[in-house]
N, CA, C and O of each residue as an XYZ file, in Angstrom:
880
protein
N     152.836      1.891     69.904
C     152.104      1.491     68.719
C     152.994      1.703     67.513
O     153.641      2.740     67.371
N     153.016      0.727     66.668
C     153.920      0.751     65.494
C     153.480      1.847     64.507
O     152.288      2.081     64.312
N     154.489      2.524     63.880
C     154.143      3.618     62.997
C     153.160      3.188     61.830
O     152.310      3.969     61.401
N     153.322      1.914     61.346
C     152.449      1.525     60.256
C     150.995      1.435     60.709
O     150.084      1.800     59.965
N     150.777      0.942     61.947
C     149.403      0.808     62.473
C     148.814      2.218     62.647
O     147.653      2.460     62.318
N     149.623      3.128     63.161
C     149.186      4.557     63.326
C     148.780      5.170     61.945
O     147.786      5.887     61.828
N     149.597      4.850     60.919
C     149.297      5.332     59.562
C     147.977      4.845     59.105
O     147.176      5.652     58.634
N     147.680      3.565     59.207
C     146.442      3.036     58.741
C     145.244      3.511     59.540
O     144.157      3.669     58.984
N     145.420      3.741     60.827
C     144.304      4.241     61.596
C     144.033      5.707     61.187
O     142.875      6.112     61.084
N     145.082      6.489     60.957
C     144.915      7.884     60.457
C     144.177      7.860     59.132
O     143.259      8.654     58.926
N     144.564      6.952     58.217
C     143.942      6.875     56.929
C     142.471      6.600     56.990
O     141.689      7.181     56.237
N     142.085      5.717     57.882
C     140.673      5.418     58.027
C     139.927      6.589     58.538
O     138.803      6.826     58.096
N     140.481      7.345     59.450
C     139.802      8.612     59.950
C     139.602      9.583     58.830
O     138.539     10.187     58.684
N     140.678      9.733     58.008
C     140.591     10.699     56.877
C     139.498     10.310     55.893
O     138.703     11.152     55.476
N     139.455      8.997     55.513
C     138.420      8.577     54.600
C     137.035      8.725     55.192
O     136.100      9.161     54.521
N     136.911      8.351     56.475
C     135.564      8.494     57.132
C     135.147      9.962     57.189
O     133.983     10.302     56.976
N     136.141     10.839     57.486
C     135.806     12.264     57.544
C     135.337     12.824     56.251
O     134.462     13.690     56.222
N     135.908     12.342     55.163
C     135.520     12.789     53.851
C     134.075     12.443     53.575
O     133.309     13.198     52.976
N     133.746     11.231     54.057
C     132.316     10.797     53.883
C     131.341     11.607     54.672
O     130.206     11.835     54.252
N     131.802     12.051     55.850
C     130.916     12.871     56.707
C     130.682     14.212     56.098
O     129.555     14.704     56.057
N     131.764     14.816     55.614
C     131.608     16.194     55.044
C     131.073     16.228     53.600
O     130.502     17.217     53.142
N     131.276     15.161     52.948
C     130.675     15.002     51.571
C     129.905     13.766     51.439
O     130.450     12.765     50.972
N     128.600     13.752     51.838
C     127.790     12.540     51.874
C     127.720     11.823     50.523
O     127.426     10.629     50.465
N     127.994     12.566     49.423
C     127.884     11.915     48.087
C     128.931     10.817     47.988
O     128.700      9.823     47.299
N     130.065     10.961     48.646
C     131.149      9.969     48.502
C     130.711      8.647     49.099
O     131.194      7.604     48.658
N     129.818      8.636     50.082
C     129.415      7.342     50.653
C     128.011      6.927     50.297
O     127.511      5.923     50.806
N     127.341      7.710     49.399
C     126.006      7.398     48.995
C     126.012      6.163     48.106
O     126.790      6.064     47.157
N     125.109      5.203     48.438
C     124.969      4.014     47.597
C     123.484      3.966     47.188
O     122.611      3.779     48.036
N     123.201      4.138     45.863
C     121.817      4.046     45.476
C     121.171      2.692     45.809
O     121.800      1.640     45.692
N     119.966      2.746     46.207
C     119.254      1.503     46.584
C     118.310      1.168     45.457
O     117.517      2.005     45.027
N     118.398     -0.062     44.977
C     117.513     -0.580     44.000
C     116.147     -0.768     44.658
O     116.068     -1.373     45.727
N     115.081     -0.272     44.056
C     113.770     -0.359     44.663
C     113.320     -1.789     44.816
O     113.374     -2.588     43.881
N     112.868     -2.095     46.037
C     112.408     -3.459     46.329
C     110.954     -3.633     45.786
O     110.404     -4.734     45.816
N     110.367     -2.553     45.305
C     109.054     -2.651     44.706
C     109.097     -1.861     43.368
O     109.733     -0.814     43.245
N     108.412     -2.410     42.428
C     108.292     -1.667     41.109
C     107.362     -0.484     41.311
O     106.371     -0.591     42.033
N     107.665      0.623     40.693
C     106.863      1.809     40.735
C     105.796      1.793     39.667
O     104.916      2.654     39.640
N     105.874      0.814     38.787
C     104.913      0.696     37.657
C     104.420     -0.723     37.531
O     105.164     -1.624     37.917
N     103.261     -1.000     37.040
C     102.765     -2.359     36.925
C     103.684     -3.165     36.031
O     103.989     -2.726     34.922
N     104.135     -4.326     36.472
C     105.017     -5.154     35.598
C     104.269     -5.843     34.554
O     103.077     -6.104     34.720
N     104.956     -6.184     33.386
C     104.313     -6.944     32.357
C     103.938     -8.316     32.874
O     104.740     -8.969     33.542
N     102.740     -8.756     32.577
C     102.226    -10.006     33.078
C     103.005    -11.195     32.613
O     103.618    -11.188     31.546
N     102.971    -12.224     33.437
C     103.640    -13.526     33.097
C     103.017    -14.125     31.843
O     103.717    -14.751     31.046
N     101.764    -13.950     31.663
C     101.055    -14.486     30.494
C     101.573    -13.859     29.223
O     101.757    -14.568     28.233
N     101.827    -12.503     29.202
C     102.362    -11.857     28.045
C     103.751    -12.360     27.777
O     104.080    -12.625     26.621
N     104.603    -12.509     28.803
C     105.966    -12.973     28.598
C     105.968    -14.405     28.027
O     106.757    -14.727     27.138
N     105.070    -15.255     28.553
C     104.991    -16.624     28.027
C     104.543    -16.684     26.629
O     105.002    -17.539     25.871
N     103.638    -15.791     26.234
C     103.156    -15.722     24.854
C     104.289    -15.282     23.933
O     104.460    -15.844     22.850
N     105.036    -14.320     24.337
C     106.161    -13.855     23.491
C     107.271    -14.958     23.414
O     107.870    -15.165     22.358
N     107.522    -15.643     24.534
C     108.512    -16.678     24.507
C     108.104    -17.871     23.636
O     108.931    -18.492     22.967
N     106.823    -18.163     23.668
C     106.284    -19.300     22.805
C     106.443    -18.912     21.324
O     106.817    -19.756     20.510
N     106.171    -17.673     20.973
C     106.267    -17.177     19.622
C     107.747    -17.296     19.176
O     108.012    -17.685     18.038
N     108.679    -16.975     20.034
C     110.064    -17.082     19.729
C     110.487    -18.560     19.534
O     111.246    -18.869     18.616
N     110.009    -19.437     20.374
C     110.307    -20.812     20.291
C     109.818    -21.428     19.017
O     110.521    -22.248     18.426
N     108.614    -21.059     18.561
C     108.063    -21.590     17.371
C     108.510    -20.847     16.097
O     108.166    -21.209     14.972
N     109.299    -19.784     16.347
C     109.744    -18.919     15.262
C     108.623    -18.354     14.433
O     108.701    -18.353     13.204
N     107.601    -17.882     15.063
C     106.449    -17.342     14.367
C     106.714    -15.819     14.292
O     105.949    -15.031     14.849
N     107.785    -15.416     13.611
C     108.174    -14.023     13.636
C     107.259    -13.197     12.747
O     106.706    -13.733     11.787
N     107.077    -11.910     13.029
C     107.660    -11.144     14.092
C     106.950    -11.382     15.427
O     105.731    -11.547     15.457
N     107.683    -11.400     16.497
C     107.128    -11.662     17.841
C     107.043    -10.340     18.720
O     106.911    -10.396     19.943
N     107.125     -9.199     18.044
C     107.102     -7.950     18.765
C     105.695     -7.507     19.012
O     105.266     -6.472     18.503
N     104.954     -8.291     19.802
C     103.616     -7.855     20.158
C     103.643     -6.568     20.907
O     104.565     -6.293     21.675
N     102.584     -5.741     20.673
C     102.471     -4.534     21.394
C     102.345     -4.765     22.911
O     101.485     -5.532     23.344
N     103.141     -4.152     23.672
C     103.092     -4.344     25.137
C     101.820     -3.730     25.689
O     101.380     -2.687     25.205
N     101.207     -4.369     26.713
C      99.967     -3.810     27.310
C     100.186     -2.444     27.862
O     101.261     -2.140     28.380
N      99.167     -1.600     27.758
C      99.234     -0.306     28.341
C      99.485     -0.352     29.829
O      99.075     -1.310     30.485
N     100.145      0.647     30.388
C     100.373      0.804     31.767
C     101.136     -0.299     32.459
O     100.961     -0.568     33.647
N     102.016     -0.946     31.647
C     102.971     -1.923     32.176
C     104.316     -1.695     31.561
O     104.440     -1.283     30.408
N     105.362     -1.981     32.383
C     106.707     -1.853     31.921
C     107.546     -3.097     32.112
O     107.365     -3.811     33.098
N     108.476     -3.382     31.182
C     109.333     -4.493     31.322
C     110.249     -4.409     32.546
O     110.407     -3.333     33.122
N     110.842     -5.512     32.940
C     111.592     -5.535     34.189
C     112.768     -4.522     34.174
O     113.028     -3.849     35.172
N     113.474     -4.429     33.015
C     114.646     -3.595     32.956
C     114.255     -2.102     33.133
O     114.806     -1.409     33.988
N     113.314     -1.635     32.325
C     112.871     -0.263     32.393
C     112.265      0.025     33.749
O     112.527      1.066     34.352
N     111.428     -0.931     34.238
C     110.706     -0.713     35.498
C     111.706     -0.546     36.662
O     111.515      0.290     37.546
N     112.775     -1.366     36.638
C     113.755     -1.265     37.706
C     114.559      0.029     37.587
O     114.897      0.655     38.591
N     114.862      0.423     36.343
C     115.575      1.677     36.094
C     114.808      2.888     36.589
O     115.334      3.703     37.347
N     113.545      3.000     36.149
C     112.665      4.107     36.633
C     112.434      4.033     38.141
O     112.473      5.050     38.832
N     112.203      2.865     38.627
C     111.859      2.695     40.017
C     113.070      3.136     40.936
O     112.872      3.810     41.947
N     114.246      2.757     40.570
C     115.389      3.099     41.380
C     115.557      4.592     41.490
O     115.937      5.093     42.548
N     115.279      5.329     40.403
C     115.396      6.790     40.439
C     114.298      7.410     41.251
O     114.526      8.358     42.003
N     113.074      6.866     41.100
C     111.920      7.455     41.877
C     112.080      7.147     43.326
O     111.636      7.930     44.166
N     112.698      6.034     43.665
C     112.961      5.789     45.083
C     113.992      6.759     45.643
O     113.868      7.216     46.780
N     115.005      7.070     44.849
C     116.032      8.011     45.302
C     115.447      9.457     45.406
O     115.900     10.278     46.202
N     114.398      9.721     44.542
C     113.676     10.987     44.657
C     112.757     11.010     45.905
O     112.213     12.056     46.262
N     112.599      9.872     46.540
C     111.728      9.688     47.650
C     110.252     10.009     47.273
O     109.503     10.660     48.001
N     109.915      9.501     46.096
C     108.543      9.650     45.578
C     107.725      8.455     45.976
O     108.292      7.377     46.151
N     106.380      8.585     46.135
C     105.516      7.459     46.437
C     105.200      6.667     45.143
O     105.316      7.176     44.028
N     104.807      5.431     45.347
C     104.299      4.588     44.259
C     102.837      5.023     44.034
O     102.065      5.146     44.985
N     102.480      5.248     42.793
C     101.100      5.749     42.485
C     100.107      4.655     42.045
O      98.950      4.650     42.465
N     100.580      3.728     41.191
C      99.651      2.852     40.533
C      98.884      1.955     41.451
O      97.782      1.515     41.125
N      99.473      1.669     42.637
C      98.812      0.777     43.619
C      97.883      1.527     44.589
O      97.424      0.980     45.592
N      97.633      2.771     44.257
C      96.770      3.565     45.121
C      95.412      3.859     44.430
O      94.661      4.737     44.856
N      95.126      3.099     43.357
C      93.830      3.185     42.631
C      92.725      2.854     43.649
O      92.904      1.996     44.514
N      91.571      3.554     43.532
C      90.468      3.404     44.378
C      90.636      3.899     45.815
O      89.798      3.619     46.673
N      91.737      4.647     46.080
C      91.983      5.222     47.363
C      91.544      6.706     47.471
O      91.819      7.406     48.446
N      90.848      7.126     46.405
C      90.414      8.501     46.355
C      91.473      9.502     46.108
O      91.287     10.680     46.414
N      92.652      9.065     45.533
C      93.808      9.932     45.307
C      93.608     10.621     43.882
O      93.094     10.037     42.929
N      94.060     11.893     43.853
C      94.152     12.556     42.584
C      95.481     13.195     42.495
O      95.743     14.199     43.158
N      96.375     12.608     41.649
C      97.776     12.962     41.561
C      98.248     13.003     40.120
O      97.902     12.116     39.340
N      99.001     13.973     39.758
C      99.733     14.089     38.474
C     101.205     14.153     38.753
O     101.620     14.987     39.558
N     101.995     13.355     38.161
C     103.443     13.370     38.358
C     104.241     13.260     37.012
O     104.040     12.372     36.184
N     105.133     14.221     36.892
C     106.042     14.207     35.756
C     107.441     13.956     36.279
O     107.931     14.665     37.158
N     108.092     12.911     35.710
C     109.494     12.569     36.073
C     110.369     12.679     34.850
O     110.000     12.188     33.782
N     111.485     13.293     34.974
C     112.437     13.587     33.900
C     113.738     12.893     34.209
O     114.381     13.175     35.219
N     114.150     11.924     33.279
C     115.391     11.235     33.432
C     116.240     11.499     32.178
O     116.106     10.794     31.178
N     117.108     12.511     32.234
C     117.946     12.762     31.126
C     119.251     11.931     31.296
O     119.782     11.806     32.399
N     119.747     11.370     30.165
C     120.894     10.494     30.219
C     122.074     11.045     31.056
O     122.671     10.347     31.877
N     122.373     12.335     30.800
C     123.524     12.980     31.428
C     123.079     14.138     32.378
O     123.893     15.010     32.686
N     121.863     14.156     32.822
C     121.442     15.228     33.635
C     120.849     14.672     34.953
O     120.570     13.476     35.034
N     120.654     15.512     35.973
C     120.135     15.123     37.236
C     118.651     14.851     37.133
O     117.923     15.658     36.556
N     118.159     13.696     37.695
C     116.785     13.356     37.683
C     115.961     14.321     38.564
O     116.409     14.773     39.617
N     114.741     14.612     38.083
C     113.858     15.445     38.903
C     112.394     15.058     38.622
O     112.068     14.455     37.600
N     111.544     15.429     39.565
C     110.095     15.115     39.465
C     109.270     16.291     39.930
O     109.674     17.019     40.836
N     108.119     16.482     39.318
C     107.133     17.445     39.780
C     105.845     16.628     40.063
O     105.349     15.920     39.187
N     105.328     16.737     41.271
C     104.118     16.039     41.620
C     103.093     17.022     42.124
O     103.360     17.807     43.033
N     101.869     16.974     41.504
C     100.797     17.813     41.931
C      99.661     16.935     42.434
O      99.265     15.972     41.778
N      99.144     17.280     43.603
C      98.145     16.434     44.228
C      96.981     17.346     44.707
O      97.161     18.439     45.245
N      95.751     16.777     44.453
C      94.535     17.430     44.955
C      93.968     16.598     46.051
O      93.485     15.487     45.832
N      94.031     17.169     47.295
C      93.550     16.487     48.488
C      92.358     17.315     49.015
O      92.548     18.314     49.708
N      91.148     16.891     48.681
C      89.923     17.581     49.110
C      89.950     19.071     48.757
O      89.578     19.920     49.568
N      90.393     19.370     47.543
C      90.414     20.723     47.069
C      91.637     21.531     47.420
O      91.786     22.657     46.945
N      92.507     20.994     48.230
C      93.778     21.646     48.526
C      94.832     21.071     47.532
O      95.081     19.866     47.491
N      95.412     21.952     46.768
C      96.406     21.584     45.698
C      97.794     21.761     46.239
O      98.145     22.869     46.644
N      98.587     20.748     46.268
C      99.933     20.826     46.693
C     100.895     20.355     45.625
O     100.682     19.331     44.976
N     101.993     21.148     45.449
C     102.974     20.788     44.451
C     104.257     20.379     45.155
O     104.651     20.996     46.144
N     104.909     19.339     44.647
C     106.154     18.820     45.239
C     107.236     18.691     44.119
O     107.005     18.130     43.048
N     108.380     19.228     44.435
C     109.526     19.132     43.459
C     110.733     18.471     44.147
O     111.169     18.882     45.222
N     111.231     17.470     43.503
C     112.428     16.734     43.984
C     113.469     16.626     42.911
O     113.161     16.522     41.724
N     114.739     16.654     43.356
C     115.882     16.500     42.387
C     116.952     15.707     43.160
O     117.139     15.878     44.364
N     117.653     14.823     42.400
C     118.773     14.106     42.970
C     120.114     14.450     42.275
O     120.151     15.187     41.289
N     121.186     13.901     42.814
C     122.460     14.163     42.308
C     122.930     13.060     41.345
O     124.095     13.006     40.953
N     121.987     12.189     40.982
C     122.377     11.101     40.083
C     122.408     11.503     38.599
O     122.345     12.694     38.295
N     122.500     10.570     37.701
C     122.407     10.743     36.302
C     121.237      9.875     35.816
O     121.183      8.681     36.112
N     120.323     10.466     35.085
C     119.075      9.847     34.733
C     119.314      8.561     33.931
O     118.532      7.621     34.073
N     120.324      8.480     33.122
C     120.609      7.317     32.325
C     121.515      6.291     33.006
O     121.782      5.206     32.491
N     121.958      6.686     34.159
C     122.905      5.760     34.902
C     122.473      5.583     36.386
O     121.329      5.240     36.681
N     123.421      5.828     37.285
C     123.159      5.600     38.632
C     122.272      6.646     39.323
O     122.344      7.833     39.004
N     121.456      6.209     40.245
C     120.660      7.121     41.035
C     121.599      7.880     42.057
O     122.701      7.411     42.341
N     121.172      8.976     42.562
C     121.906      9.728     43.584
C     121.056     10.153     44.713
O     119.834     10.005     44.696
N     121.724     10.698     45.722
C     120.962     11.119     46.918
C     120.141     12.384     46.545
O     120.536     13.159     45.673
N     119.006     12.564     47.221
C     118.139     13.758     46.936
C     118.861     14.980     47.487
O     119.343     15.016     48.619
N     118.904     15.993     46.594
C     119.575     17.301     46.969
C     118.664     18.447     46.994
O     119.041     19.536     47.427
N     117.369     18.230     46.508
C     116.419     19.298     46.447
C     115.043     18.725     46.763
O     114.620     17.716     46.199
N     114.334     19.428     47.718
C     112.954     19.015     48.010
C     112.190     20.268     48.334
O     112.572     20.999     49.247
N     111.125     20.540     47.618
C     110.327     21.684     47.839
C     108.817     21.322     47.823
O     108.408     20.429     47.080
N     107.998     22.013     48.638
C     106.572     21.830     48.588
C     105.885     23.154     48.682
O     106.349     24.047     49.390
N     104.798     23.302     47.989
C     104.109     24.658     48.088
C     102.660     24.436     47.634
O     102.360     23.507     46.883
N     101.790     25.299     48.103
C     100.362     25.215     47.753
C     100.123     25.933     46.430
O     100.677     26.998     46.159
N      99.271     25.303     45.617
C      99.016     25.857     44.274
C      97.533     26.199     44.161
O      96.729     25.868     45.032
N      97.189     26.885     43.038
C      95.833     27.306     42.820
C      94.945     26.144     42.240
O      95.393     25.383     41.383
N      93.715     26.041     42.721
C      92.864     24.996     42.218
C      92.420     25.305     40.776
O      92.095     24.389     40.020
N      92.407     26.589     40.398
C      92.100     26.876     38.978
C      93.113     26.315     38.032
O      92.754     25.849     36.950
N      94.432     26.345     38.421
C      95.464     25.777     37.599
C      95.357     24.181     37.568
O      95.677     23.545     36.564
N      94.913     23.615     38.670
C      94.624     22.201     38.668
C      93.527     21.780     37.726
O      93.635     20.784     37.011
N      92.467     22.564     37.743
C      91.323     22.322     36.866
C      91.698     22.458     35.390
O      91.266     21.660     34.557
N      92.485     23.449     35.082
C      93.006     23.691     33.717
C      93.843     22.469     33.278
O      93.701     21.995     32.151
N      94.697     21.973     34.156
C      95.538     20.853     33.829
C      94.718     19.566     33.627
O      94.993     18.815     32.691
N      93.800     19.318     34.412
C      92.928     18.102     34.290
C      92.114     18.204     32.989
O      91.924     17.199     32.303
N      91.639     19.397     32.647
C      90.927     19.547     31.394
C      91.798     19.134     30.204
O      91.362     18.426     29.297
N      93.021     19.598     30.246
C      93.988     19.262     29.141
C      94.275     17.784     29.147
O      94.321     17.199     28.065
N      94.472     17.133     30.268
C      94.651     15.741     30.428
C      93.545     14.932     29.835
O      93.776     13.967     29.106
N      92.322     15.336     30.156
C      91.133     14.622     29.735
C      90.957     14.624     28.216
O      90.337     13.724     27.649
N      91.504     15.636     27.577
C      91.335     15.720     26.114
C      92.037     14.615     25.328
O      91.456     14.067     24.391
N      93.253     14.283     25.686
C      93.983     13.278     24.876
C      94.797     12.262     25.687
O      95.088     11.176     25.187
N      95.166     12.596     26.921
C      96.188     11.725     27.648
C      95.732     10.315     27.793
O      96.530      9.410     27.548
N      94.500     10.050     28.175
C      94.075      8.724     28.503
C      94.134      7.822     27.302
O      94.189      6.604     27.468
N      94.124      8.366     26.079
C      94.196      7.499     24.878
C      95.602      7.318     24.330
O      95.777      6.556     23.379
N      96.645      8.001     24.901
C      98.014      7.853     24.432
C      98.511      6.504     24.860
O      98.265      6.086     25.992
N      99.205      5.808     23.987
C      99.812      4.507     24.350
C     100.943      4.713     25.335
O     101.658      5.714     25.286
N     101.090      3.772     26.209
C     102.149      3.892     27.292
C     103.538      3.894     26.658
O     104.397      4.696     27.025
N     103.746      3.001     25.717
C     105.109      2.752     25.251
C     105.508      3.579     24.045
O     104.712      3.794     23.132
N     106.714      4.026     24.051
C     107.266      4.912     23.012
C     107.522      4.062     21.709
O     108.278      3.091     21.727
N     106.869      4.466     20.605
C     107.072      3.757     19.389
C     108.457      4.004     18.748
O     108.891      3.237     17.888
N     109.134      5.070     19.173
C     110.454      5.319     18.625
C     111.518      4.599     19.420
O     111.429      4.475     20.642
N     112.532      4.124     18.704
C     113.722      3.465     19.325
C     114.865      4.473     19.310
O     115.528      4.696     18.297
N     115.069      5.090     20.524
C     116.112      6.090     20.663
C     117.069      5.636     21.737
O     116.646      5.313     22.847
N     118.323      5.607     21.436
C     119.318      5.088     22.440
C     119.869      6.089     23.427
O     120.533      5.714     24.393
N     119.599      7.359     23.194
C     120.031      8.374     24.057
C     118.934      9.388     24.201
O     117.887      9.264     23.566
N     119.159     10.421     25.049
C     118.113     11.481     25.130
C     117.604     11.600     26.555
O     118.326     11.409     27.533
N     116.307     11.930     26.618
C     115.650     12.158     27.954
C     114.387     11.402     28.023
O     113.587     11.439     27.087
N     114.167     10.693     29.130
C     112.932      9.993     29.370
C     111.936     10.964     30.036
O     112.231     11.519     31.094
N     110.796     11.163     29.437
C     109.725     11.994     29.962
C     108.598     11.050     30.409
O     107.965     10.402     29.575
N     108.362     10.977     31.652
C     107.393     10.025     32.186
C     106.258     10.772     32.872
O     106.470     11.484     33.853
N     105.065     10.602     32.349
C     103.925     11.302     33.021
C     102.909     10.284     33.481
O     102.433      9.455     32.706
N     102.582     10.364     34.773
C     101.628      9.520     35.402
C     100.413     10.350     35.881
O     100.580     11.469     36.366
N      99.204      9.799     35.741
C      97.964     10.420     36.237
C      97.191      9.402     36.968
O      96.902      8.319     36.460
N      96.850      9.759     38.188
C      95.993      8.886     39.075
C      94.804      9.723     39.491
O      94.954     10.686     40.243
N      93.645      9.375     39.018
C      92.382     10.056     39.398
C      91.387      9.023     39.839
O      90.776      8.335     39.021
N      91.221      8.914     41.183
C      90.311      7.901     41.752
C      90.665      6.517     41.254
O      91.718      5.975     41.590
N      89.761      5.935     40.433
C      89.957      4.541     39.996
C      90.775      4.422     38.727
O      91.007      3.309     38.255
N      91.207      5.500     38.175
C      91.941      5.488     36.836
C      93.402      5.857     37.062
O      93.737      6.831     37.736
N      94.253      5.028     36.463
C      95.701      5.261     36.446
C      96.209      5.045     35.037
O      95.832      4.093     34.353
N      97.066      5.943     34.627
C      97.710      5.813     33.268
C      99.122      6.396     33.296
O      99.376      7.438     33.902
N     100.019      5.699     32.630
C     101.408      6.213     32.571
C     101.772      6.227     31.021
O     101.399      5.340     30.253
N     102.522      7.298     30.649
C     103.042      7.339     29.314
C     104.500      7.744     29.443
O     104.850      8.586     30.270
N     105.344      7.143     28.625
C     106.729      7.406     28.642
C     107.230      7.629     27.169
O     106.942      6.836     26.273
N     107.978      8.727     26.974
C     108.487      9.044     25.720
C     109.940      9.590     25.893
O     110.261     10.234     26.892
N     110.791      9.308     24.890
C     112.127      9.779     24.898
C     112.208     11.076     24.067
O     111.943     11.059     22.865
N     112.569     12.181     24.700
C     112.791     13.503     24.066
C     111.568     13.852     23.165
O     111.747     14.093     21.971
N     110.371     13.880     23.707
C     109.201     14.102     22.812
C     109.163     15.538     22.291
O     108.462     15.816     21.318
N     109.903     16.457     22.921
C     109.948     17.835     22.385
C     110.804     17.888     21.153
O     110.722     18.878     20.427
N     111.630     16.889     20.856
C     112.484     16.882     19.724
C     111.905     15.911     18.609
O     111.945     16.199     17.413
N     111.392     14.796     19.080
C     110.846     13.784     18.162
C     109.343     13.961     18.062
O     108.800     14.996     18.448
N     108.677     12.943     17.541
C     107.276     12.998     17.276
C     106.464     12.835     18.591
O     106.030     11.738     18.942
N     106.287     13.938     19.275
C     105.510     13.928     20.546
C     105.318     15.302     21.150
O     105.247     15.429     22.373
N     105.234     16.319     20.338
C     105.204     17.630     20.828
C     103.986     17.979     21.680
O     104.073     18.779     22.612
N     102.796     17.337     21.331
C     101.651     17.614     22.142
C     101.781     17.027     23.512
O     101.369     17.622     24.508
N     102.361     15.845     23.556
C     102.677     15.211     24.847
C     103.657     16.012     25.643
O     103.513     16.163     26.856
N     104.697     16.549     24.941
C     105.692     17.343     25.621
C     105.061     18.599     26.247
O     105.446     19.032     27.333
N     104.085     19.165     25.530
C     103.456     20.395     26.073
C     102.670     20.104     27.314
O     102.597     20.942     28.213
N     102.056     18.891     27.388
C     101.324     18.494     28.585
C     102.272     18.345     29.773
O     101.973     18.770     30.888
N     103.422     17.730     29.501
C     104.472     17.578     30.596
C     104.951     18.987     31.037
O     105.123     19.259     32.225
N     105.148     19.819     30.086
C     105.611     21.185     30.455
C     104.544     21.922     31.217
O     104.883     22.777     32.035
N     103.330     21.659     31.010
C     102.233     22.296     31.712
C     102.293     21.995     33.222
O     102.008     22.849     34.061
N     102.676     20.746     33.530
C     102.841     20.326     34.924
C     103.912     21.181     35.558
O     103.718     21.730     36.643
N     105.040     21.295     34.886
C     106.139     22.118     35.457
C     105.796     23.556     35.560
O     106.174     24.221     36.525
N     105.056     24.080     34.545
C     104.687     25.496     34.542
C     103.774     25.823     35.669
O     103.925     26.888     36.267
N     102.802     24.953     36.015
C     101.875     25.223     37.118
C     102.658     25.295     38.456
O     102.340     26.108     39.324
N     103.647     24.462     38.597
C     104.389     24.435     39.829
C     105.238     25.688     39.960
O     105.362     26.244     41.051
N     105.825     26.140     38.852
C     106.797     27.300     38.873
C     106.093     28.612     38.981
O     106.719     29.588     39.393
N     104.822     28.708     38.637
C     104.158     29.997     38.623
C     103.964     30.552     40.060
O     103.415     31.640     40.233
């Protein structure tokens, strides 16, 4: 066998071995084939496009609640898929009771806290990936589950019922960097999602406290 052929074969084995011992080197994030959030309707897009065509400015209509544009939806969905989280919005009327907080920091590892009430049994799930919240998704590196107290669940739902259902889905602030705080609540036939960028820093401290409550209940 020629020395050059032997060299290339050896090189292939070395590269393959690196991938085996360090899975991150061969990890390829998968774009979600399903949106994790309701997409903006075609009717809304056509209305906005018609406004632009007729130059009836401003055309920045308020986006419907509980819907996300394609870019943001794909961004969030890709990270949630890497976190191996379930889609929530399409489980309305299935008797599910779930609260999920997802954190996507531009330069930090994405993570999620999900709390679920299944016939009075409260389960908390924590996931983290090796990706960057503002960029590529990464493989999941942390997965934990544990049973939580129903009294903490009831306290959380009471706080959610006070203000959460009335908060607009879309962030009124235009922030180019920071952290995406995404809170979803699914209670039987009701689903609502709110997303804010760095609400603990900007105008959204009450919302931030609600998100922190989800993390606090899990960590106690």
